[in-house]
matplotlib code that plots the C-alpha trace (Angstrom):
import matplotlib.pyplot as plt

x = [-17.7, -14.6, -11.4, -8.9, -6.2, -6.2, -7.3, -5.3, -6.9, -8.1, -9.9, -11.8, -11.5, -14.6, -14.7, -16.8, -15.5, -17.1, -14.8, -13.3, -10.1, -8.0, -9.9, -7.0, -4.5, -6.9, -7.6, -3.9, -3.4, -6.2, -4.4, -1.2, -3.1, -4.4, -0.9, 0.3, -2.5, -1.1, -4.1, -3.9, -5.9, -7.6, -10.0, -11.0, -14.5, -15.4, -18.5, -19.0, -21.5, -21.9, -22.2, -22.3, -25.7, -27.0, -28.2, -25.7, -22.8, -23.0, -26.0, -28.0, -26.2, -22.8, -23.9, -24.9, -21.5, -19.8, -21.8, -20.7, -17.0, -17.3, -19.2, -16.9, -13.6, -11.0, -10.2, -13.2, -12.3, -13.3, -13.1, -14.7, -12.8, -14.6, -12.7, -14.9, -16.3, -19.5, -22.6, -24.2, -27.0, -24.5, -22.6, -25.9, -27.2, -23.9, -23.4, -26.9, -26.0, -22.5, -21.3, -17.8, -16.3, -17.2, -14.3, -14.2, -11.2, -11.4, -11.4, -8.5, -6.4, -7.4, -6.3, -2.9, -2.5, -3.5, -0.8, 1.9, 1.5, 4.2, 4.3, 1.8, 0.4, 0.1, -1.9, -4.2, -4.8, -5.6, -7.9, -9.8, -10.2, -11.5, -14.0, -15.3, -15.7, -17.5, -19.7, -21.1, -21.8, -22.9, -26.2, -24.4, -21.3, -22.9, -23.5, -20.1, -18.1, -19.9, -18.4, -14.9, -12.4, -9.2, -7.5, -8.5, -10.8, -10.3, -7.0, -7.5, -11.0, -12.7, -11.8, -13.8, -17.3, -17.6, -20.1, -22.9, -22.4, -22.6, -22.1, -19.0, -17.5, -18.3, -16.7, -13.6, -13.5, -13.6, -10.8, -8.7, -9.2, -8.1, -5.0, -4.1, -4.7, -2.1, 0.4, -0.3, 0.5, 3.8, 4.6, 3.9, 6.3, 9.0, 8.4, 8.6, 11.9, 13.2, 12.0, 13.8, 17.0, 16.6, 16.3, 15.4, 13.0, 12.5, 9.6, 9.3, 5.8, 4.4, 2.3, 2.8, 5.8, 7.3, 10.6, 10.5, 12.1, 14.8, 15.6, 15.7, 18.2, 20.3, 20.5, 20.6, 22.5, 22.8, 20.3, 18.2, 14.5, 12.5, 12.1, 10.0, 8.5, 4.9, 2.3, 2.4, 5.7, 6.2, 3.4, 5.1, 6.8, 10.6, 13.1, 16.8, 19.6, 21.2, 24.3, 24.2, 27.2, 27.9, 28.0, 24.6, 22.7, 19.0, 16.2, 14.7, 11.4, 9.5, 5.7, 3.0, 2.3, -0.9, -3.1, -6.2, -9.5, -7.7, -10.5, -11.9, -11.7, -8.1, -7.2, -9.0, -7.3, -3.8, -4.6, -2.6, 0.4, 0.0, -0.3, 3.4, 4.0, 2.7, 5.6, 8.2, 10.4, 10.3, 8.4, 10.2, 7.5, 8.6, 7.1, 7.7, 8.8, 8.5, 4.9, 2.3, -0.1, 2.6, 0.5, -2.6, -0.5, 0.9, -2.6, -3.8, -0.9, -1.4, -5.1, -4.3, -1.8, -4.5, -6.9, -4.3, -3.8, -0.2, -0.4, 1.7, 4.4, 7.9, 8.4, 11.2, 9.9, 11.9, 11.3, 12.6, 13.4, 15.0, 17.2, 14.1, 12.4, 10.9, 8.3, 9.8, 9.3, 8.5, 5.2, 5.4, 3.1, 3.1, 3.1, 6.1, 8.7, 12.3, 12.5, 15.2, 15.7, 17.3, 17.5, 17.5, 18.7, 21.8, 22.4, 22.3, 21.0, 21.6, 24.0, 21.4, 18.8, 21.1, 22.0, 18.3, 17.6, 20.6, 19.3, 15.9, 17.7, 19.6, 16.7, 14.8, 17.4, 19.6, 22.4, 21.9, 23.1, 20.6, 20.8, 17.7, 17.2, 16.5, 13.2, 12.1, 11.9, 9.1, 11.4, 14.1, 11.6, 10.5, 14.1, 14.5, 11.3, 11.7, 15.3, 18.5, 20.9, 24.5, 25.8, 24.3, 26.0, 24.8, 26.0, 25.5, 22.7, 20.9, 21.1, 23.3, 22.4, 24.0, 21.1, 19.9, 16.4, 13.6, 12.0, 9.3, 11.7, 14.0, 11.2, 10.2, 13.7, 14.8, 14.7, 17.1, 19.6, 23.2, 25.5, 28.9, 31.8]
y = [-49.4, -47.6, -49.8, -47.7, -50.4, -49.2, -45.6, -43.0, -42.2, -38.6, -37.0, -33.9, -33.1, -32.0, -30.4, -28.5, -25.3, -25.2, -22.4, -24.8, -25.4, -23.9, -25.4, -24.6, -26.5, -29.3, -29.7, -29.5, -32.5, -34.4, -33.7, -35.1, -38.2, -38.6, -38.3, -40.9, -43.2, -42.5, -40.3, -37.1, -34.2, -32.2, -30.0, -28.8, -27.8, -26.5, -25.0, -22.9, -24.7, -25.1, -28.8, -31.2, -31.8, -35.0, -36.5, -35.3, -33.7, -30.6, -28.3, -28.4, -25.5, -26.9, -30.4, -28.7, -27.0, -30.3, -31.9, -29.0, -29.6, -33.2, -32.5, -29.8, -31.1, -31.4, -34.9, -36.4, -37.3, -40.8, -40.3, -37.8, -37.7, -36.1, -34.6, -36.1, -39.5, -40.1, -41.7, -44.7, -42.3, -39.8, -42.6, -43.9, -40.5, -39.3, -42.6, -42.2, -38.6, -39.1, -41.8, -42.1, -43.6, -41.9, -42.0, -40.4, -39.5, -42.7, -45.0, -43.1, -43.5, -47.2, -47.7, -46.1, -48.4, -51.4, -50.6, -49.8, -52.6, -55.2, -57.2, -60.0, -58.1, -54.8, -56.5, -58.2, -54.9, -53.0, -55.7, -55.7, -52.0, -52.1, -54.9, -53.1, -49.9, -51.6, -53.7, -50.5, -49.1, -52.0, -50.3, -47.2, -48.8, -51.7, -49.8, -48.0, -51.1, -53.0, -50.7, -50.4, -52.1, -51.2, -48.2, -46.4, -48.4, -51.8, -52.9, -55.9, -57.2, -54.8, -57.2, -60.1, -58.6, -59.1, -56.3, -58.8, -61.2, -59.8, -63.2, -63.8, -60.4, -61.1, -64.6, -63.1, -60.3, -63.0, -64.9, -61.7, -60.8, -64.4, -64.1, -60.7, -61.9, -64.7, -62.1, -59.9, -62.7, -63.4, -59.7, -59.6, -62.6, -60.7, -57.5, -59.4, -60.9, -57.3, -56.1, -59.0, -58.1, -54.5, -53.1, -49.4, -48.5, -45.0, -44.8, -42.2, -40.8, -37.9, -36.7, -38.5, -37.2, -35.3, -37.2, -40.0, -42.6, -40.1, -39.5, -43.3, -43.7, -40.8, -41.9, -45.7, -46.0, -49.5, -50.8, -47.8, -47.6, -46.6, -42.8, -40.9, -37.4, -38.6, -39.4, -42.8, -43.9, -46.1, -48.3, -51.3, -50.8, -50.9, -51.3, -50.6, -50.7, -47.4, -46.6, -43.6, -41.3, -43.0, -46.4, -47.8, -49.6, -48.9, -49.8, -47.1, -47.9, -46.1, -46.3, -45.4, -41.7, -40.0, -37.8, -35.6, -37.5, -40.8, -43.5, -44.8, -48.4, -48.0, -46.7, -49.7, -52.2, -50.7, -50.2, -53.4, -52.0, -48.5, -50.0, -50.9, -47.1, -47.6, -50.0, -47.5, -45.8, -42.5, -41.1, -39.0, -36.7, -35.5, -32.3, -30.8, -27.3, -26.1, -27.1, -24.2, -26.4, -27.6, -26.6, -28.4, -31.5, -31.3, -31.2, -34.2, -36.3, -35.2, -36.1, -39.5, -40.1, -39.0, -41.5, -44.2, -43.0, -41.9, -38.2, -38.8, -40.7, -39.1, -37.2, -35.6, -33.3, -32.9, -29.9, -31.4, -29.9, -26.8, -26.4, -25.2, -21.8, -21.8, -19.4, -18.5, -18.6, -22.3, -22.7, -23.9, -26.5, -28.0, -31.6, -31.3, -32.1, -31.6, -29.7, -30.4, -28.5, -30.5, -31.5, -35.1, -34.2, -32.3, -34.1, -30.8, -31.4, -35.2, -34.9, -32.9, -35.6, -38.4, -36.5, -36.0, -39.7, -40.6, -38.3, -40.1, -43.4, -42.5, -40.8, -43.1, -45.9, -46.8, -49.4, -51.3, -54.6, -56.9, -60.2, -62.2, -65.1, -68.4, -68.5, -65.4, -67.2, -64.9, -61.8, -63.5, -64.3, -60.6, -59.5, -61.8, -60.4, -56.7, -55.7, -55.5, -58.0, -56.9, -59.9, -62.8, -65.2, -67.8, -66.9, -68.8, -66.5, -66.3, -64.9, -61.9, -59.5, -56.4, -54.6, -51.7, -50.9, -48.3, -46.5, -49.1, -52.0, -49.9, -49.4, -53.0, -54.3, -51.7, -54.0, -56.5, -53.8, -54.4, -51.3, -52.1, -50.7]
z = [-39.9, -38.8, -38.6, -36.6, -37.3, -40.9, -40.5, -38.6, -35.3, -35.6, -32.6, -31.6, -27.9, -26.0, -22.6, -20.1, -18.5, -15.1, -13.9, -11.3, -13.2, -16.0, -19.0, -21.5, -19.4, -18.7, -22.4, -23.1, -20.7, -22.5, -25.8, -24.3, -23.2, -26.7, -28.1, -25.7, -27.2, -30.7, -31.6, -33.6, -32.3, -35.1, -33.1, -29.7, -28.5, -25.1, -23.5, -20.4, -18.2, -14.4, -15.0, -18.0, -19.5, -17.9, -21.2, -23.8, -21.9, -24.1, -24.6, -27.8, -29.5, -28.8, -30.0, -33.3, -33.5, -32.9, -35.7, -38.0, -37.1, -38.0, -41.3, -42.6, -41.4, -44.1, -42.8, -41.0, -37.3, -36.2, -32.4, -30.0, -26.7, -23.7, -20.8, -18.1, -17.3, -19.3, -17.8, -19.7, -20.9, -22.2, -24.0, -25.6, -26.7, -28.1, -30.0, -31.4, -32.6, -33.9, -36.3, -34.7, -31.6, -28.3, -25.7, -22.3, -20.3, -18.2, -21.2, -22.7, -19.5, -19.2, -22.8, -22.1, -19.1, -21.2, -23.8, -21.2, -18.6, -19.2, -15.9, -15.3, -12.3, -14.3, -17.1, -14.6, -12.8, -16.0, -17.2, -13.9, -14.1, -17.7, -16.9, -13.8, -15.8, -18.6, -16.3, -14.8, -18.3, -20.5, -21.4, -22.7, -24.2, -26.1, -29.4, -29.2, -28.6, -31.3, -34.0, -32.6, -34.8, -32.9, -31.3, -28.2, -25.9, -27.6, -26.0, -23.7, -23.1, -25.6, -28.4, -27.0, -26.9, -23.2, -23.0, -24.1, -21.2, -17.7, -16.1, -18.2, -17.1, -13.4, -13.7, -15.2, -12.6, -9.8, -11.5, -11.8, -8.2, -7.2, -9.3, -7.9, -4.4, -5.0, -6.4, -3.5, -1.1, -2.9, -2.7, 1.0, 1.5, -0.4, 1.5, 4.9, 3.7, 2.9, 6.3, 8.1, 6.3, 7.6, 4.0, 4.0, 1.2, -0.4, -2.8, -5.6, -6.0, -8.0, -10.9, -14.2, -16.2, -13.3, -13.8, -11.2, -13.5, -14.5, -10.9, -10.3, -13.1, -11.9, -8.3, -8.6, -11.9, -13.4, -15.9, -16.9, -16.4, -19.5, -19.7, -22.2, -22.4, -22.2, -19.7, -17.9, -19.6, -16.5, -15.1, -13.5, -10.1, -10.4, -7.6, -7.7, -5.1, -4.2, -2.1, 0.2, 0.8, 4.2, 2.5, 3.5, 0.8, 0.4, -2.0, -4.3, -5.9, -8.8, -8.8, -11.3, -11.6, -10.6, -12.7, -12.2, -12.7, -12.4, -13.0, -9.7, -11.0, -11.9, -8.4, -6.9, -9.2, -8.4, -4.7, -3.7, -5.6, -4.2, -0.7, -1.0, -0.4, 3.2, 3.8, 2.5, 5.1, 3.3, 0.3, -2.3, -3.8, -7.2, -8.6, -12.1, -11.0, -14.6, -15.1, -15.1, -13.0, -10.5, -7.5, -8.8, -9.6, -6.0, -4.6, -6.7, -5.4, -1.8, -2.0, -3.5, -0.7, 1.9, 0.3, 0.9, 4.5, 3.8, 4.8, 7.9, 6.1, 6.2, 3.0, 1.0, -1.8, -5.0, -7.3, -10.5, -13.9, -12.2, -15.4, -17.3, -17.0, -13.5, -12.1, -8.7, -5.8, -5.4, -3.4, 0.2, 1.8, 5.3, 4.0, 1.7, 4.4, 3.4, 0.0, -2.6, -5.8, -8.6, -12.2, -13.1, -16.6, -15.5, -12.2, -10.2, -6.7, -6.7, -3.7, -1.7, -2.4, -1.3, 1.9, 2.6, 2.1, 4.4, 7.1, 6.9, 6.9, 10.1, 11.9, 14.3, 13.9, 16.8, 17.3, 20.5, 22.2, 23.8, 25.7, 25.4, 27.9, 26.2, 28.0, 25.9, 22.6, 21.4, 21.8, 19.8, 17.1, 17.1, 16.6, 13.6, 12.1, 12.8, 13.4, 11.4, 13.0, 12.9, 14.9, 16.8, 19.3, 21.8, 25.4, 28.6, 29.7, 26.4, 22.8, 22.4, 19.5, 18.0, 16.3, 14.3, 15.6, 15.0, 17.9, 18.4, 18.6, 20.8, 23.4, 23.3, 23.8, 26.4, 29.4, 27.6, 26.6, 27.5, 28.0, 26.6, 28.6]

ax = plt.figure().add_subplot(projection="3d")
ax.plot(x, y, z, "-o")
ax.set_aspect("equal")
plt.show()
């Protein structure tokens, strides 16, 4: 039995070249994921096929070639990592054929999330995603999980042999959903409190390792958020206060990065967190300008945002890492909004980003004075819930407010407006 806690994790990467993506770059990203999971890559095998083989992923000839790679390797690999999500039948057949751990891209990403989640909510979300993934694949994963001693795929619930008890898993899934619902309700309460205070929120989004946390540190300052040149260095949502050039204070949040072929169960588990983006006033979409797949990364993020119904959200796009070798011109796209070029490492472009955020902050926000009759208590309650109150006094005719309002509130309060002379 392999014990990866004692052995070094050595892997061969396996992928299918369908012609729909750059297979070399896709496998390079898989290698980077493996490195993030503390696994050494000692070989790569790809096959040109229109689709993966439904039973064994690879065709018979490539399976034999893979067996030879394992047999004649100078140091025998103990993990096979496949670049696509495997079906239960593929897991079962590959486990029967090869005496090593079979890992697909989804398990690898879930494992990285399990290792990197630090908040209570993050840990619950990852465990929920892992359990849902395994629940749908028990028939194929049983043999594989029974011989895992540690390493990739065993962080979290993998160590408790949950694959043998469907009812236990479903019970745990229900408990996790209940806990996450309670956390979500608490987050909703905090968000409403921010909204009542008139807090403006700008949310950083983008492909993993595009530099979102570096930009947060540069713009917000203060206690630095963890930054590393690896995929998914930051998983838990972080929020910092930031002062704009005109003096206004806003909140800047950093969210988990996206990646191609992000596991469906992981998206579902983190959906409540990602829905926070819908309450942001502006999205700051960060793109690694130096990456050879920057356009593909852009499209992955735009598709994910569309899935979350955020395509119409006001957006500022930041082409980051402009201090590196860049293939110009930068590609245009109608959904990118205002485009800023900058380098979080050198600080170049920071002022342009702050100016763009301030422009978004000022747009659609109007200062107005209103007098609300005491008989219109519901309108007064609406103001407290939805407007930034600069001043409030009780007058003979009613409540007098000096407000900062958005367009919706401006229209609703128009008939109560007082023109100051």
